[in-house]
N, C-alpha and C positions, 0 to 999 in steps of 0.2 A: 639898969638900962637895958641890958641884954634880955632880962626877963620881960620887959615891956615889948620889946621887939619881937620876942618869941610869941607872945600873946597876940599881937597883931597878926603875925603870920598864921597863927592857928585860926583866928576868927575869920580870916580871908581865904582860908583854904577851901576848895570845892567840897571836900568830904564833910567839913564842919557845916557848911551850908546846907548840904543834902540832909544830914542828920537833923539839923534845926528844922528844915521844912518837914521832915517826916514827923517830928515831934508836934509841930504846930497842926499838921493835918490830923494826927491822932487825937490831939485835944479837941479840935473842931468836930471830929466825928463823934467823939464821947458827948460834947456838949450838945450836938444836933440830935443824938439819939435820945438824950434825956429831955431836952427843952425844945427841939425843933426850931432852933434860931435861924436856920438857913432856909427854912420852908418859903418864906416870902421871896427870898433871893432866887431860889430855884424856879419858882412860879414866874417871876418876872423874866428870867432868862428864857424859860419855855415859850413865853409869849413872843419874846424877841426872836427865837429861833423859828417860829412857825412860818413866817414869810420866807425865811431862807430855805426851809425844808420844801416849801411849795415850789420855789423857783428851781431847786435842784431836782425835784421829783417831776416837774412839769415835762421835760422832754421824754421821760420814761412813759408817762401817762399818754402823751401824744403819740408815741411810737406804738403802744399797745393799742390805742384807738384806731390808728391808721392800719395796723396789722389786722385787727378784727374786721375792719371795713373791707379790706382787700380780700380777706378769707371769705367773708360773706358774699362779696361780688363774684369771686371765683366760684363759689358754690352755686350761686344763682346762674351763672353762665353754664356750668356743667349741667345743672337741672334743666335749663333751657334747651341746651343741645340735645339732651337725653329725650325730652319731650318732643322736640322737633323730629328726632330720628323715629321715635314711636308713631308720630303723626304721619311721617312719610311711609313708614312700613304699612300702616293701616290704610293709607290712601292707595298704595300699591295693590294691597290685597283686594280693596274694593274695586279697583279698575281691573284686576285679573278676573274677579268674580263677574263684573259686568261683561267683560270680553267673553268669558266662557259661556255666560248665559246667552249672550247674543249669537255666539257660534252654535250653541246647541239648538236654539230656535231656528237658525238658518239650516242646519244640517237636518232637522226634523222636517222643515218645509221641502227640502230637496229630497228627502226619503219618501215623503208623501207624494210629491210630484212624480218621482220615478215610478212609484207604484200605480199612479193614475195614468201615466202616458201609454198610449196603445202601441208600444214598441219596447224593444229591449235596450235598457240603458244601464250605465254604471257611472259611478262618480269618481273624478280625479281631482287632485289638489294643484292649484297653480303655485309654481315655485318661483317664476320669474315673469316680468312683463317688459317687452322691448317695444317701445313706441317712438317712432321718428316719422318725418314726413314721407320717407321713402320705404320704411319697413315697419309693419305692424304684426308682431309676433308674440305669443306667450309660450311659456314653457311649463308643462305639466309632469307629475311625478310617476307616470306610467309609461312604459315603452313596449317594445317588441316581446319582451318576456311575459308581458300581461296580455298578449294577444292583439295589440293594437295594429292597425294597418293604415297604409297611405291613403289619404282622401277620406278617412273616417270622420263623419260630421261631429261637431263639438257644439254644444248649447250651454246656455245659462238659464236661470229661472225667468230672466226677461226676454230672452230671444236668442237667435243664432249668433254664435261667436265666430266660427270659422270651421276649418277642417285640418286634420293632421297633415303636416307638409314634410317633416323630417323625423325619421324614427332612429332611436338608439335603443340599447338593450333595456335600460330602466328609466328612460324619460323620453319625451317627444316634443317637438316644435309644432305649434298650431298657428297657421297663417290666418290672421283675422280678416273679417269681410271687408274692412276698411283699408287693407293693404293695396297699393296701386296695381299689384300683380294679380289681384284676386277678382274673379267675375262670378256672380251667382245668378242662376235662372230665377226670376221673381214674377210675382203676380200682384196686381192691385186687388185687394180684398173686396172693395166695394163694386167693382165692375168686371172682375175676372180678366182684365187685360194683362197679357204676358209680355215680359220684357226682360232685359238684362241689367243687373246693378253691379257697377264698377266701383271697386274701392278707389277712394279719393283722399287718403290721408287721415282725415277726421270724419268724413262723411261718406255717403254712397252717391253715385251719379248715375242717373238714367239719361243716357245720350241719345236714344233713337226711339222716342215715343212719337207715334204718328201724330201729325198736326191736328187731326180730327179727333183724336182720342180724348175721352173724358177723364181727366185727372185733375186732382185739387189738392191744396195744401191740407195737411192732416189725414190724407188718405193713408191707410195701413198697407205696407208692403209685406207680402208672405212669400214663402218658398213655393215654386210652381211644381216641383217634382221632376222637371225635365232634367235629363242627364242621369237619372237614377242615383244621384249622389246624396241630396237631401230629401227626406220625405216631404210630401206636399202639406202645406198648412202651417208651417212654423213661422212665427213672427220674425221679421227682419228688421224693419225700420218704419218710421213715420215721415212722410213727405213734409219738408219745410219750405220748399220754394219751388215754383213752376214758372218757366219762361219759355220764349221762342228762340231757337238757334238763330245765329247770325245770318245764315243763308235762308232762314224762314221756311225750311223744309222739314223740320222736326221740332218737337217740344223737348226741352231739357228740364229735368227735375233734380233737386237735391233732396236726400233723405237722411235722417239722423237715426243711427242704430238704436234699437231699444235696449241691447245689452250694454251696460256701462263697463267698458273693457278695462279701464285703469282701476277699477275697484274689485275686479274679480279675485275670488279666493278659492272657489270650487267651480267645477264645470261638469256638465253630463257628457258622456260618450254614447253615441247611438250605435248599436250593433244591428246587423241584418238578422233577419229571421233564421237564416242558415249561416253559421259562422264561416268566414273566409278561410280556406285551407292554408 
């Protein structure tokens, strides 16, 4: 009885079961090596495991797909930004080239004009434009150190601009002919009629034209040379309106300057034949 009890304990012990399982596994391995008896079972288990493997692997594949798509998107964005930067750089270069070409043409025209003018002239650059209803001035980059003097006439390619009004060492203020404080002796080119042109903010005003005088819209106004400030014959403006004063004792005319003040970048300075001491 004790022997039977001991045998039962032995067969139920974990060690005995482990050894028995090891023996069975060894026998199956030897049998499978010689006769491949477990091959169908392995194949069946493999087919059964494929869906499980797919399910387990699907999140990893999805993650890799999304990661690749994001990387490609980021690369495309970087390439797009780089191409935009290159395009912007090329556009800026093209604009600068166009600007330089236009400026060169304008400067050549001014140089040719300066050589053709029957008077001594030089070129100055406009650094600021101050235009209000009560004040019409521009600032140029030359001053007393360059020999400029008060009252010096200033022109553009299109016509009279004004005269030097304030002098500093290295810059000067030019009062424009449309400034309400400016008056310029003028002449109607077609008839030779002499008058005065007053600045009126944006235009010129001819206030005291005789009622019998022959003046018309589109008549050209030039400098008369009176006052020895502006040489005679310089273009000032074109008449845009002619009417009779309220008292009906004078004609009143409005003229539009030929010089486009708010677009000036360079101007001519007129010098007397004998420099002012």
